[in-house]
mmCIF file as gemmi writes it, N, C-alpha and C atoms, coordinates in Angstrom:
data_model
loop_
_atom_site.group_PDB
_atom_site.id
_atom_site.type_symbol
_atom_site.label_atom_id
_atom_site.label_alt_id
_atom_site.label_comp_id
_atom_site.label_asym_id
_atom_site.label_entity_id
_atom_site.label_seq_id
_atom_site.pdbx_PDB_ins_code
_atom_site.Cartn_x
_atom_site.Cartn_y
_atom_site.Cartn_z
_atom_site.occupancy
_atom_site.B_iso_or_equiv
_atom_site.pdbx_formal_charge
_atom_site.auth_seq_id
_atom_site.auth_asym_id
_atom_site.pdbx_PDB_model_num
ATOM 1 N N . MET Axp A 1 ? 33.77 -18.877 12.244 1 0 ? 1 A 1
ATOM 2 C CA . MET Axp A 1 ? 33.108 -19.976 12.766 1 0 ? 1 A 1
ATOM 3 C C . MET Axp A 1 ? 31.992 -20.318 11.639 1 0 ? 1 A 1
ATOM 4 N N . PRO Axp A 2 ? 31.744 -20.907 11.882 1 0 ? 2 A 1
ATOM 5 C CA . PRO Axp A 2 ? 31.045 -21.816 10.196 1 0 ? 2 A 1
ATOM 6 C C . PRO Axp A 2 ? 29.101 -21.935 11.479 1 0 ? 2 A 1
ATOM 7 N N . ASP Axp A 3 ? 28.204 -21.339 10.236 1 0 ? 3 A 1
ATOM 8 C CA . ASP Axp A 3 ? 27.189 -21.374 11.255 1 0 ? 3 A 1
ATOM 9 C C . ASP Axp A 3 ? 26.907 -22.809 11.276 1 0 ? 3 A 1
ATOM 10 N N . SER Axp A 4 ? 25.874 -22.281 12.224 1 0 ? 4 A 1
ATOM 11 C CA . SER Axp A 4 ? 25.361 -24.37 12.728 1 0 ? 4 A 1
ATOM 12 C C . SER Axp A 4 ? 23.869 -25.017 12.16 1 0 ? 4 A 1
ATOM 13 N N . LEU Axp A 5 ? 23.351 -24.592 10.464 1 0 ? 5 A 1
ATOM 14 C CA . LEU Axp A 5 ? 22.718 -25.27 9.417 1 0 ? 5 A 1
ATOM 15 C C . LEU Axp A 5 ? 23.988 -26.374 9.893 1 0 ? 5 A 1
ATOM 16 N N . GLY Axp A 6 ? 25.506 -26.283 8.588 1 0 ? 6 A 1
ATOM 17 C CA . GLY Axp A 6 ? 25.765 -27.236 8.583 1 0 ? 6 A 1
ATOM 18 C C . GLY Axp A 6 ? 26.582 -28.201 9.525 1 0 ? 6 A 1
ATOM 19 N N . HIS Axp A 7 ? 26.497 -27.982 10.896 1 0 ? 7 A 1
ATOM 20 C CA . HIS Axp A 7 ? 26.848 -29.057 11.523 1 0 ? 7 A 1
ATOM 21 C C . HIS Axp A 7 ? 25.242 -29.564 12.215 1 0 ? 7 A 1
ATOM 22 N N . SER Axp A 8 ? 24.255 -29.227 12.113 1 0 ? 8 A 1
ATOM 23 C CA . SER Axp A 8 ? 23.673 -29.823 12.807 1 0 ? 8 A 1
ATOM 24 C C . SER Axp A 8 ? 22.975 -31.415 12.04 1 0 ? 8 A 1
ATOM 25 N N . VAL Axp A 9 ? 21.993 -31.639 12.962 1 0 ? 9 A 1
ATOM 26 C CA . VAL Axp A 9 ? 21.203 -33.316 12.085 1 0 ? 9 A 1
ATOM 27 C C . VAL Axp A 9 ? 20.261 -33.244 13.002 1 0 ? 9 A 1
ATOM 28 N N . GLY Axp A 10 ? 19.01 -34.032 12.057 1 0 ? 10 A 1
ATOM 29 C CA . GLY Axp A 10 ? 17.632 -34.819 12.727 1 0 ? 10 A 1
ATOM 30 C C . GLY Axp A 10 ? 16.882 -33.578 12.849 1 0 ? 10 A 1
ATOM 31 N N . ALA Axp A 11 ? 15.873 -33.734 13.941 1 0 ? 11 A 1
ATOM 32 C CA . ALA Axp A 11 ? 14.775 -32.242 14.388 1 0 ? 11 A 1
ATOM 33 C C . ALA Axp A 11 ? 15.822 -30.956 13.923 1 0 ? 11 A 1
ATOM 34 N N . GLU Axp A 12 ? 16.567 -30.704 15.007 1 0 ? 12 A 1
ATOM 35 C CA . GLU Axp A 12 ? 17.761 -29.311 14.633 1 0 ? 12 A 1
ATOM 36 C C . GLU Axp A 12 ? 17.532 -29.401 13.224 1 0 ? 12 A 1
ATOM 37 N N . ARG Axp A 13 ? 18.027 -29.841 12.619 1 0 ? 13 A 1
ATOM 38 C CA . ARG Axp A 13 ? 18.396 -29.611 10.892 1 0 ? 13 A 1
ATOM 39 C C . ARG Axp A 13 ? 17.578 -29.317 10.745 1 0 ? 13 A 1
ATOM 40 N N . PHE Axp A 14 ? 16.121 -29.871 10.502 1 0 ? 14 A 1
ATOM 41 C CA . PHE Axp A 14 ? 14.688 -29.809 9.48 1 0 ? 14 A 1
ATOM 42 C C . PHE Axp A 14 ? 13.782 -28.57 10.397 1 0 ? 14 A 1
ATOM 43 N N . GLU Axp A 15 ? 14.302 -28.499 11.529 1 0 ? 15 A 1
ATOM 44 C CA . GLU Axp A 15 ? 13.497 -26.825 12.207 1 0 ? 15 A 1
ATOM 45 C C . GLU Axp A 15 ? 14.391 -25.931 10.971 1 0 ? 15 A 1
ATOM 46 N N . LEU Axp A 16 ? 15.851 -25.624 11.431 1 0 ? 16 A 1
ATOM 47 C CA . LEU Axp A 16 ? 16.696 -24.647 10.384 1 0 ? 16 A 1
ATOM 48 C C . LEU Axp A 16 ? 16.153 -24.506 8.925 1 0 ? 16 A 1
ATOM 49 N N . LEU Axp A 17 ? 15.99 -25.214 8.281 1 0 ? 17 A 1
ATOM 50 C CA . LEU Axp A 17 ? 15.351 -25.542 7.087 1 0 ? 17 A 1
ATOM 51 C C . LEU Axp A 17 ? 14.687 -25.183 6.674 1 0 ? 17 A 1
ATOM 52 N N . THR Axp A 18 ? 12.946 -24.913 7.717 1 0 ? 18 A 1
ATOM 53 C CA . THR Axp A 18 ? 12.476 -24.932 7.349 1 0 ? 18 A 1
ATOM 54 C C . THR Axp A 18 ? 12.355 -23.436 7.94 1 0 ? 18 A 1
ATOM 55 N N . ARG Axp A 19 ? 12.833 -23.267 8.566 1 0 ? 19 A 1
ATOM 56 C CA . ARG Axp A 19 ? 12.873 -21.673 8.863 1 0 ? 19 A 1
ATOM 57 C C . ARG Axp A 19 ? 13.495 -20.634 7.933 1 0 ? 19 A 1
ATOM 58 N N . LEU Axp A 20 ? 14.21 -21.038 7.484 1 0 ? 20 A 1
ATOM 59 C CA . LEU Axp A 20 ? 15.501 -20.211 6.413 1 0 ? 20 A 1
ATOM 60 C C . LEU Axp A 20 ? 14.214 -21.132 5.024 1 0 ? 20 A 1
ATOM 61 N N . ALA Axp A 21 ? 13.523 -21.398 4.464 1 0 ? 21 A 1
ATOM 62 C CA . ALA Axp A 21 ? 12.625 -21.135 3.988 1 0 ? 21 A 1
ATOM 63 C C . ALA Axp A 21 ? 11.041 -20.688 4.35 1 0 ? 21 A 1
ATOM 64 N N . GLY Axp A 22 ? 10.79 -20.056 4.658 1 0 ? 22 A 1
ATOM 65 C CA . GLY Axp A 22 ? 9.939 -19.195 5.351 1 0 ? 22 A 1
ATOM 66 C C . GLY Axp A 22 ? 8.429 -19.609 6.588 1 0 ? 22 A 1
ATOM 67 N N . ASN Axp A 23 ? 8.755 -20.552 6.753 1 0 ? 23 A 1
ATOM 68 C CA . ASN Axp A 23 ? 8.013 -21.57 7.798 1 0 ? 23 A 1
ATOM 69 C C . ASN Axp A 23 ? 8.258 -21.185 9.365 1 0 ? 23 A 1
ATOM 70 N N . GLU Axp A 24 ? 7.698 -20.358 10.042 1 0 ? 24 A 1
ATOM 71 C CA . GLU Axp A 24 ? 8.231 -19.697 11.484 1 0 ? 24 A 1
ATOM 72 C C . GLU Axp A 24 ? 7.676 -21.166 12.421 1 0 ? 24 A 1
ATOM 73 N N . ASP Axp A 25 ? 7.252 -21.968 11.883 1 0 ? 25 A 1
ATOM 74 C CA . ASP Axp A 25 ? 5.959 -23.121 12.664 1 0 ? 25 A 1
ATOM 75 C C . ASP Axp A 25 ? 6.516 -24.339 11.95 1 0 ? 25 A 1
ATOM 76 N N . PRO Axp A 26 ? 6.952 -25.113 12.172 1 0 ? 26 A 1
ATOM 77 C CA . PRO Axp A 26 ? 8.144 -26.419 11.438 1 0 ? 26 A 1
ATOM 78 C C . PRO Axp A 26 ? 7.076 -27.54 11.774 1 0 ? 26 A 1
ATOM 79 N N . PHE Axp A 27 ? 7.202 -27.649 12.966 1 0 ? 27 A 1
ATOM 80 C CA . PHE Axp A 27 ? 6.6 -28.311 13.654 1 0 ? 27 A 1
ATOM 81 C C . PHE Axp A 27 ? 5.083 -28.022 14.124 1 0 ? 27 A 1
ATOM 82 N N . GLU Axp A 28 ? 4.275 -27.473 14.183 1 0 ? 28 A 1
ATOM 83 C CA . GLU Axp A 28 ? 2.964 -26.742 13.973 1 0 ? 28 A 1
ATOM 84 C C . GLU Axp A 28 ? 2.776 -26.893 15.042 1 0 ? 28 A 1
ATOM 85 N N . MET Axp A 29 ? 3.06 -26.577 16.093 1 0 ? 29 A 1
ATOM 86 C CA . MET Axp A 29 ? 3.295 -26.382 17.68 1 0 ? 29 A 1
ATOM 87 C C . MET Axp A 29 ? 2.388 -24.805 18.293 1 0 ? 29 A 1
ATOM 88 N N . ASN Axp A 30 ? 2.304 -23.602 17.341 1 0 ? 30 A 1
ATOM 89 C CA . ASN Axp A 30 ? 2.006 -22.166 17.419 1 0 ? 30 A 1
ATOM 90 C C . ASN Axp A 30 ? 0.13 -22.434 17.567 1 0 ? 30 A 1
ATOM 91 N N . VAL Axp A 31 ? -0.679 -21.825 19.006 1 0 ? 31 A 1
ATOM 92 C CA . VAL Axp A 31 ? -1.781 -22.365 19.264 1 0 ? 31 A 1
ATOM 93 C C . VAL Axp A 31 ? -2.835 -21.934 17.857 1 0 ? 31 A 1
ATOM 94 N N . LYS Axp A 32 ? -3.336 -22.424 17.897 1 0 ? 32 A 1
ATOM 95 C CA . LYS Axp A 32 ? -4.714 -22.427 17.032 1 0 ? 32 A 1
ATOM 96 C C . LYS Axp A 32 ? -6.344 -21.674 17.199 1 0 ? 32 A 1
ATOM 97 N N . LYS Axp A 33 ? -6.468 -20.642 16.056 1 0 ? 33 A 1
ATOM 98 C CA . LYS Axp A 33 ? -7.19 -20.243 16.566 1 0 ? 33 A 1
ATOM 99 C C . LYS Axp A 33 ? -8.994 -21.489 16.503 1 0 ? 33 A 1
ATOM 100 N N . ARG Axp A 34 ? -9.45 -21.47 17.324 1 0 ? 34 A 1
ATOM 101 C CA . ARG Axp A 34 ? -10.762 -22.098 17.948 1 0 ? 34 A 1
ATOM 102 C C . ARG Axp A 34 ? -12.356 -21.458 17.301 1 0 ? 34 A 1
ATOM 103 N N . ALA Axp A 35 ? -12.501 -22.007 16.119 1 0 ? 35 A 1
ATOM 104 C CA . ALA Axp A 35 ? -14.005 -21.613 16.224 1 0 ? 35 A 1
ATOM 105 C C . ALA Axp A 35 ? -14.687 -22.146 16.757 1 0 ? 35 A 1
ATOM 106 N N . THR Axp A 36 ? -16.607 -22.024 16.91 1 0 ? 36 A 1
ATOM 107 C CA . THR Axp A 36 ? -16.987 -22.153 17.372 1 0 ? 36 A 1
ATOM 108 C C . THR Axp A 36 ? -17.644 -23.541 17.797 1 0 ? 36 A 1
ATOM 109 N N . GLY Axp A 37 ? -16.562 -24.851 16.936 1 0 ? 37 A 1
ATOM 110 C CA . GLY Axp A 37 ? -17.002 -26.29 17.214 1 0 ? 37 A 1
ATOM 111 C C . GLY Axp A 37 ? -17.846 -26.902 16.909 1 0 ? 37 A 1
ATOM 112 N N . THR Axp A 38 ? -18.45 -26.417 16.471 1 0 ? 38 A 1
ATOM 113 C CA . THR Axp A 38 ? -20.098 -27.619 15.606 1 0 ? 38 A 1
ATOM 114 C C . THR Axp A 38 ? -20.178 -27.349 14.368 1 0 ? 38 A 1
ATOM 115 N N . LYS Axp A 39 ? -20.859 -28.771 13.888 1 0 ? 39 A 1
ATOM 116 C CA . LYS Axp A 39 ? -20.925 -29.65 12.925 1 0 ? 39 A 1
ATOM 117 C C . LYS Axp A 39 ? -21.188 -28.521 11.588 1 0 ? 39 A 1
ATOM 118 N N . GLU Axp A 40 ? -21.409 -26.904 12.032 1 0 ? 40 A 1
ATOM 119 C CA . GLU Axp A 40 ? -21.689 -26.6 10.293 1 0 ? 40 A 1
ATOM 120 C C . GLU Axp A 40 ? -20.233 -25.752 10.362 1 0 ? 40 A 1
ATOM 121 N N . GLU Axp A 41 ? -19.983 -25.184 11.449 1 0 ? 41 A 1
ATOM 122 C CA . GLU Axp A 41 ? -18.177 -24.701 11.857 1 0 ? 41 A 1
ATOM 123 C C . GLU Axp A 41 ? -17.339 -25.231 12.25 1 0 ? 41 A 1
ATOM 124 N N . PRO Axp A 42 ? -17.027 -26.691 12.012 1 0 ? 42 A 1
ATOM 125 C CA . PRO Axp A 42 ? -15.796 -27.533 13.26 1 0 ? 42 A 1
ATOM 126 C C . PRO Axp A 42 ? -14.109 -26.404 13.274 1 0 ? 42 A 1
ATOM 127 N N . THR Axp A 43 ? -13.59 -26.759 14.422 1 0 ? 43 A 1
ATOM 128 C CA . THR Axp A 43 ? -12.363 -26.656 14.089 1 0 ? 43 A 1
ATOM 129 C C . THR Axp A 43 ? -11.087 -27.092 13.647 1 0 ? 43 A 1
ATOM 130 N N . LEU Axp A 44 ? -10.399 -26.428 12.484 1 0 ? 44 A 1
ATOM 131 C CA . LEU Axp A 44 ? -9.957 -27.808 12.294 1 0 ? 44 A 1
ATOM 132 C C . LEU Axp A 44 ? -8.455 -27.823 12.358 1 0 ? 44 A 1
ATOM 133 N N . ILE Axp A 45 ? -8.462 -28.731 13.067 1 0 ? 45 A 1
ATOM 134 C CA . ILE Axp A 45 ? -6.931 -28.871 13.08 1 0 ? 45 A 1
ATOM 135 C C . ILE Axp A 45 ? -6.081 -29.489 12.38 1 0 ? 45 A 1
ATOM 136 N N . PRO Axp A 46 ? -4.954 -29.309 11.901 1 0 ? 46 A 1
ATOM 137 C CA . PRO Axp A 46 ? -4.283 -29.737 10.695 1 0 ? 46 A 1
ATOM 138 C C . PRO Axp A 46 ? -3.25 -31.433 10.573 1 0 ? 46 A 1
ATOM 139 N N . SER Axp A 47 ? -3.284 -31.454 10.466 1 0 ? 47 A 1
ATOM 140 C CA . SER Axp A 47 ? -2.444 -34.136 10.864 1 0 ? 47 A 1
ATOM 141 C C . SER Axp A 47 ? -1.679 -33.552 9.16 1 0 ? 47 A 1
ATOM 142 N N . LEU Axp A 48 ? -0.874 -34.426 9.979 1 0 ? 48 A 1
ATOM 143 C CA . LEU Axp A 48 ? -0.022 -35.049 9.055 1 0 ? 48 A 1
ATOM 144 C C . LEU Axp A 48 ? -0.796 -36.815 8.684 1 0 ? 48 A 1
ATOM 145 N N . TYR Axp A 49 ? -1.54 -37.389 9.34 1 0 ? 49 A 1
ATOM 146 C CA . TYR Axp A 49 ? -2.397 -38.531 9.096 1 0 ? 49 A 1
ATOM 147 C C . TYR Axp A 49 ? -3.249 -39.072 9.174 1 0 ? 49 A 1
ATOM 148 N N . ASP Axp A 50 ? -3.946 -39.757 8.784 1 0 ? 50 A 1
ATOM 149 C CA . ASP Axp A 50 ? -5.703 -39.717 8.337 1 0 ? 50 A 1
ATOM 150 C C . ASP Axp A 50 ? -5.892 -40.224 9.944 1 0 ? 50 A 1
ATOM 151 N N . LYS Axp A 51 ? -5.81 -40.945 11.37 1 0 ? 51 A 1
ATOM 152 C CA . LYS Axp A 51 ? -6.588 -40.786 12.292 1 0 ? 51 A 1
ATOM 153 C C . LYS Axp A 51 ? -5.745 -39.06 13.507 1 0 ? 51 A 1
ATOM 154 N N . ARG Axp A 52 ? -6.437 -39.043 14.024 1 0 ? 52 A 1
ATOM 155 C CA . ARG Axp A 52 ? -5.939 -38.16 14.793 1 0 ? 52 A 1
ATOM 156 C C . ARG Axp A 52 ? -6.23 -37.646 15.598 1 0 ? 52 A 1
ATOM 157 N N . LEU Axp A 53 ? -6.05 -37.863 17.234 1 0 ? 53 A 1
ATOM 158 C CA . LEU Axp A 53 ? -5.98 -37.755 18.625 1 0 ? 53 A 1
ATOM 159 C C . LEU Axp A 53 ? -5.923 -36.21 19.089 1 0 ? 53 A 1
ATOM 160 N N . ILE Axp A 54 ? -7.713 -35.866 20.209 1 0 ? 54 A 1
ATOM 161 C CA . ILE Axp A 54 ? -7.777 -34.172 19.729 1 0 ? 54 A 1
ATOM 162 C C . ILE Axp A 54 ? -8.411 -34.522 21.357 1 0 ? 54 A 1
ATOM 163 N N . GLY Axp A 55 ? -7.418 -32.649 21.423 1 0 ? 55 A 1
ATOM 164 C CA . GLY Axp A 55 ? -7.955 -33.136 22.962 1 0 ? 55 A 1
ATOM 165 C C . GLY Axp A 55 ? -8.655 -31.212 23.031 1 0 ? 55 A 1
ATOM 166 N N . CYS Axp A 56 ? -8.864 -31.283 23.826 1 0 ? 56 A 1
ATOM 167 C CA . CYS Axp A 56 ? -9.506 -29.682 25.158 1 0 ? 56 A 1
ATOM 168 C C . CYS Axp A 56 ? -8.433 -28.912 25.785 1 0 ? 56 A 1
ATOM 169 N N . VAL Axp A 57 ? -8.295 -27.904 25.533 1 0 ? 57 A 1
ATOM 170 C CA . VAL Axp A 57 ? -7.793 -27.218 26.818 1 0 ? 57 A 1
ATOM 171 C C . VAL Axp A 57 ? -8.365 -26.012 27.343 1 0 ? 57 A 1
ATOM 172 N N . CYS Axp A 58 ? -9.76 -26.342 27.854 1 0 ? 58 A 1
ATOM 173 C CA . CYS Axp A 58 ? -11.133 -25.515 28.13 1 0 ? 58 A 1
ATOM 174 C C . CYS Axp A 58 ? -10.363 -25.279 29.006 1 0 ? 58 A 1
């Protein structure tokens, strides 16, 4: 029986290919470590875009 990579498309295929390449978090969904949140030491959040929406899970 063939593996699922040959039959996958779209987001599922992207996820399988990035996991095979060694990236265990292809959609950047893991919890990020928080810094102090000051101007000197901000909490950096990676983004693919120039603008981003920031929220807090306090």
